[in-house]
C-alpha positions as CSV (number, residue, x, y, z in Angstrom):
1,X,2.0,16.0,-21.6
2,X,1.9,19.7,-20.7
3,X,1.2,20.8,-17.1
4,X,-0.3,24.0,-15.9
5,X,-2.6,25.6,-13.5
6,X,-5.2,28.3,-13.1
7,X,-3.4,31.6,-13.4
8,X,-5.5,33.1,-10.2
9,X,-4.1,30.2,-8.0
10,X,-1.4,32.6,-7.1
11,X,-3.8,35.5,-6.7
12,X,-5.3,38.2,-8.4
13,X,-2.4,40.7,-9.3
14,X,-1.5,43.4,-11.7
15,X,-0.6,41.9,-15.2
16,X,3.6,42.5,-15.1
17,X,3.6,40.9,-11.4
18,X,1.1,37.9,-12.3
19,X,3.1,36.9,-15.2
20,X,6.5,37.2,-13.3
21,X,5.1,35.4,-10.3
22,X,3.7,32.5,-12.6
23,X,7.2,32.1,-14.5
24,X,8.7,31.3,-11.2
25,X,6.7,28.0,-11.3
26,X,7.5,24.8,-13.6
27,X,4.4,25.1,-15.6
28,X,4.0,25.1,-19.4
29,X,0.7,27.1,-19.5
30,X,-1.9,28.7,-17.6
31,X,-5.8,28.7,-17.8
32,X,-6.5,32.3,-17.8
33,X,-9.8,33.7,-16.1
34,X,-9.2,37.6,-16.7
35,X,-11.1,39.1,-14.4
36,X,-10.0,36.6,-11.4
37,X,-6.3,37.1,-12.2
38,X,-5.8,40.3,-13.5
39,X,-6.3,43.5,-10.9
40,X,-5.0,46.5,-12.9
41,X,-6.9,46.1,-16.3
42,X,-10.7,46.4,-16.4
43,X,-11.6,43.1,-18.7
44,X,-15.2,43.3,-18.0
45,X,-18.0,42.9,-20.8
46,X,-17.3,45.4,-23.5
47,X,-13.6,46.4,-22.6
48,X,-11.8,43.7,-24.7
49,X,-10.0,45.3,-28.0
50,X,-7.7,43.8,-30.3
51,X,-4.8,46.0,-28.6
52,X,-5.7,44.9,-25.0
53,X,-5.6,41.4,-26.0
54,X,-2.4,41.7,-27.9
55,X,-1.1,43.6,-24.7
56,X,-1.9,40.8,-22.4
57,X,-0.9,37.9,-24.8
58,X,2.5,39.5,-25.2
59,X,3.2,39.8,-21.6
60,X,2.4,36.3,-21.1
61,X,4.7,35.1,-24.1
62,X,7.7,37.3,-22.7
63,X,7.5,35.7,-19.6
64,X,7.6,32.1,-21.2
65,X,4.1,31.1,-19.9
66,X,1.5,30.0,-22.5
67,X,-2.1,30.9,-22.3
68,X,-3.4,27.4,-22.9
69,X,-7.2,28.2,-22.5
70,X,-9.5,31.2,-21.3
71,X,-11.7,30.5,-18.6
72,X,-15.1,32.3,-18.9
73,X,-17.4,30.2,-16.7
74,X,-20.7,31.7,-17.3
75,X,-24.1,30.3,-16.2
76,X,-25.4,29.3,-19.6
77,X,-28.7,28.3,-18.3
78,X,-29.5,31.5,-16.0
79,X,-32.9,31.4,-15.2
80,X,-33.2,35.2,-15.9
81,X,-33.1,36.0,-19.8
82,X,-31.2,39.5,-19.2
83,X,-28.5,37.9,-17.0
84,X,-28.2,34.9,-19.4
85,X,-27.8,37.2,-22.3
86,X,-25.1,39.1,-20.5
87,X,-23.3,36.0,-19.8
88,X,-23.7,34.9,-23.3
89,X,-22.4,37.9,-24.6
90,X,-19.2,37.9,-22.4
91,X,-18.5,34.4,-23.6
92,X,-18.7,35.5,-27.2
93,X,-16.5,38.4,-26.6
94,X,-13.6,35.8,-25.3
95,X,-14.4,33.8,-28.3
96,X,-13.7,37.0,-30.7
97,X,-10.5,38.0,-28.9
98,X,-9.0,34.6,-28.1
99,X,-6.7,34.2,-31.0
100,X,-5.2,37.9,-30.4
101,X,-4.2,36.4,-27.0
102,X,-3.0,33.4,-28.5
103,X,-5.5,30.9,-27.0
104,X,-7.3,28.4,-29.1
105,X,-10.4,27.6,-26.7
106,X,-12.7,29.4,-24.4
107,X,-14.2,27.2,-21.6
108,X,-17.2,27.1,-19.5
109,X,-19.4,24.6,-17.0
110,X,-23.0,24.2,-17.8
111,X,-25.2,25.6,-14.9
112,X,-26.4,23.7,-11.7
113,X,-28.6,20.7,-12.5
114,X,-31.5,22.1,-10.1
115,X,-31.6,25.5,-11.8
116,X,-35.5,24.9,-12.9
117,X,-36.4,22.8,-10.1
118,X,-38.8,25.2,-8.6
119,X,-40.3,26.3,-11.9
120,X,-40.6,23.0,-13.7
121,X,-40.6,20.3,-10.6
122,X,-41.6,17.3,-13.0
123,X,-39.2,18.3,-15.8
124,X,-36.3,20.4,-14.3
125,X,-33.8,18.5,-15.7
126,X,-34.8,18.5,-19.3
127,X,-35.8,22.2,-19.3
128,X,-32.2,23.1,-18.2
129,X,-30.8,20.8,-20.8
130,X,-33.0,22.5,-23.4
131,X,-32.0,26.2,-22.6
132,X,-28.3,24.9,-22.4
133,X,-28.7,23.4,-25.9
134,X,-30.0,26.7,-27.2
135,X,-26.8,28.6,-25.4
136,X,-24.3,26.4,-26.9
137,X,-25.7,26.3,-30.4
138,X,-25.0,30.2,-30.2
139,X,-21.6,30.1,-28.7
140,X,-20.7,27.3,-31.2
141,X,-21.8,29.6,-34.2
142,X,-19.5,32.3,-32.8
143,X,-16.6,30.1,-32.0
144,X,-16.8,28.9,-35.7
145,X,-16.5,32.2,-37.1
146,X,-13.3,32.7,-35.1
147,X,-11.6,29.4,-35.6
148,X,-11.5,28.6,-31.9
149,X,-13.2,26.1,-29.6
150,X,-16.1,26.6,-27.0
151,X,-15.0,24.0,-24.6
152,X,-17.5,22.6,-22.4
153,X,-16.9,20.7,-19.2
154,X,-19.4,17.9,-17.9
155,X,-20.1,18.0,-14.1
156,X,-22.1,15.5,-12.2
157,X,-24.1,18.0,-10.3
158,X,-24.5,20.3,-13.4
159,X,-26.7,20.2,-16.4
160,X,-24.4,17.8,-18.3
161,X,-24.2,15.6,-15.5
162,X,-23.1,12.6,-17.2
163,X,-20.6,11.3,-20.3
164,X,-24.3,10.4,-21.9
165,X,-25.6,13.9,-21.7
166,X,-22.2,15.5,-22.9
167,X,-22.4,13.1,-26.0
168,X,-26.1,13.8,-26.3
169,X,-25.2,17.6,-26.6
170,X,-22.3,16.9,-29.3
171,X,-24.6,14.7,-31.2
172,X,-27.5,17.3,-31.3
173,X,-25.1,20.4,-32.1
174,X,-22.7,18.6,-34.9
175,X,-20.2,21.2,-34.7
176,X,-16.5,20.5,-34.6
177,X,-15.7,23.8,-32.9
178,X,-17.3,22.3,-29.6
179,X,-14.5,20.5,-27.6
180,X,-14.7,18.7,-24.2
181,X,-13.1,19.8,-21.0
182,X,-12.5,16.7,-19.1
183,X,-12.2,16.7,-15.4
184,X,-12.7,13.0,-14.5
185,X,-13.2,14.0,-10.7
186,X,-15.9,16.3,-11.7
187,X,-17.8,13.2,-13.0
188,X,-17.5,11.6,-9.7
189,X,-19.2,11.9,-6.4
190,X,-20.3,9.2,-3.5
191,X,-23.0,7.6,-5.7
192,X,-20.5,6.4,-8.4
193,X,-17.0,6.6,-7.0
194,X,-17.0,2.7,-6.6
195,X,-17.8,2.5,-10.5
196,X,-15.2,5.3,-11.3
197,X,-13.3,3.2,-13.9
198,X,-16.4,2.4,-15.6
199,X,-17.6,6.2,-15.7
200,X,-14.0,7.3,-17.1
201,X,-13.8,4.5,-19.6
202,X,-17.2,5.3,-20.9
203,X,-16.2,9.2,-21.2
204,X,-13.4,8.1,-23.3
205,X,-15.3,5.9,-25.4
206,X,-18.0,8.2,-26.1
207,X,-16.4,11.6,-26.7
208,X,-12.3,11.0,-26.3
209,X,-11.5,12.1,-29.7
210,X,-13.2,15.7,-28.6
211,X,-11.3,16.1,-25.5
212,X,-9.3,19.6,-26.0
213,X,-8.3,20.0,-22.3
214,X,-7.9,18.2,-19.1
215,X,-8.3,19.0,-15.4
216,X,-6.9,16.8,-12.7
217,X,-6.9,17.0,-9.1
218,X,-7.7,14.5,-6.2
219,X,-10.7,13.2,-4.0
220,X,-10.6,11.9,-0.3
221,X,-13.3,11.2,2.1
222,X,-13.5,13.9,5.1
223,X,-16.4,13.4,7.5
224,X,-18.0,10.8,5.2
225,X,-17.9,13.2,2.3
226,X,-15.7,13.5,-0.9
227,X,-13.7,16.6,-1.1
228,X,-11.4,17.8,-3.7
229,X,-7.7,18.0,-2.9
230,X,-4.4,18.2,-4.9
231,X,-3.1,15.3,-7.2
232,X,-1.6,12.6,-5.5
233,X,-2.7,9.9,-3.0
234,X,-6.7,9.9,-3.0
235,X,-9.6,7.9,-3.9
236,X,-9.2,8.7,-7.4
237,X,-7.2,6.5,-9.7
238,X,-5.1,9.1,-11.2
239,X,-2.1,6.9,-12.8
240,X,-4.9,4.9,-14.7
241,X,-6.5,8.2,-16.0
242,X,-3.2,9.6,-17.0
243,X,-2.3,6.6,-19.0
244,X,-5.7,6.6,-20.9
245,X,-5.1,10.4,-21.4
246,X,-1.7,9.8,-22.8
247,X,-2.9,7.1,-25.3
248,X,-5.9,9.0,-26.3
249,X,-4.7,12.6,-26.5
250,X,-0.8,12.5,-26.4
251,X,0.9,16.1,-25.3
252,X,-2.5,17.4,-24.5
253,X,-2.9,20.2,-21.9
254,X,-3.3,19.0,-18.1
255,X,-4.5,22.0,-15.7
256,X,-3.9,21.0,-12.1
257,X,-6.8,22.2,-9.7
258,X,-7.0,22.1,-5.6
259,X,-3.3,22.9,-5.2
260,X,-1.3,25.5,-3.4
261,X,1.1,27.6,-5.1
262,X,4.0,26.0,-2.9
263,X,2.8,22.7,-3.9
264,X,2.7,23.1,-7.6
265,X,6.4,22.1,-8.4
266,X,6.1,19.0,-6.4
267,X,3.1,17.9,-7.7
268,X,4.0,18.5,-11.5
269,X,7.0,16.0,-10.7
270,X,4.9,13.7,-9.1
271,X,2.8,13.7,-12.1
272,X,5.5,13.4,-14.6
273,X,6.8,10.4,-12.5
274,X,3.6,8.4,-12.6
275,X,2.8,9.3,-16.1
276,X,6.1,7.5,-17.1
């Protein structure tokens, strides 16, 4: 399996400095959120072009660090239709230029579970899901045109709050260009941590074949609450997850989160050891 991290883990820097810095770590790829990682180029909505995409992609290629995924974490259920349209348009722009960057997918989360609670107190969960389905249908149509994945990440506090909800979306939008970003820790909280093996097994059973990227971190209790930490000794059953992942999706990219730059190389060595 290949190990990488968020490009902006090392900070928001000029492109040349960014790629040079990332190349100093033992990573295979990065998850690149353009506006969070690159400080000397305006990559806002409407700024991307084939030339700019090629330029950024070439800089990473020369450094020996692959761009595994574009992170474009929009709010696909934003309650303001005008703002939601701007965010959808930005994601679609990323989809159009992903191939010029050498990237097979663009990833997003799915908006807060309680977004519509004030407007629809009795049906806010279903309302959020309905808006999300409309958005993802549009994104899927765009992704299909350009031969890339629209990669969707379920999170227990978001609209796709469980493996079942993720599978419901995949069934209702039967498009093969929708992939799943699986961060197992994002499916867990204080309510289901003691059932984590059951939750993760269910995720693999329902949509293991649709996983296109994995995220990895740790979970520890601090002051009675679960907080994210670097992968390692934590409440999360890391070795078990890596074994399942390797069996289901050999050689998949794994993006390391909640880890400081000076911890990256040791963390990668640790992950490789326990994966073996």
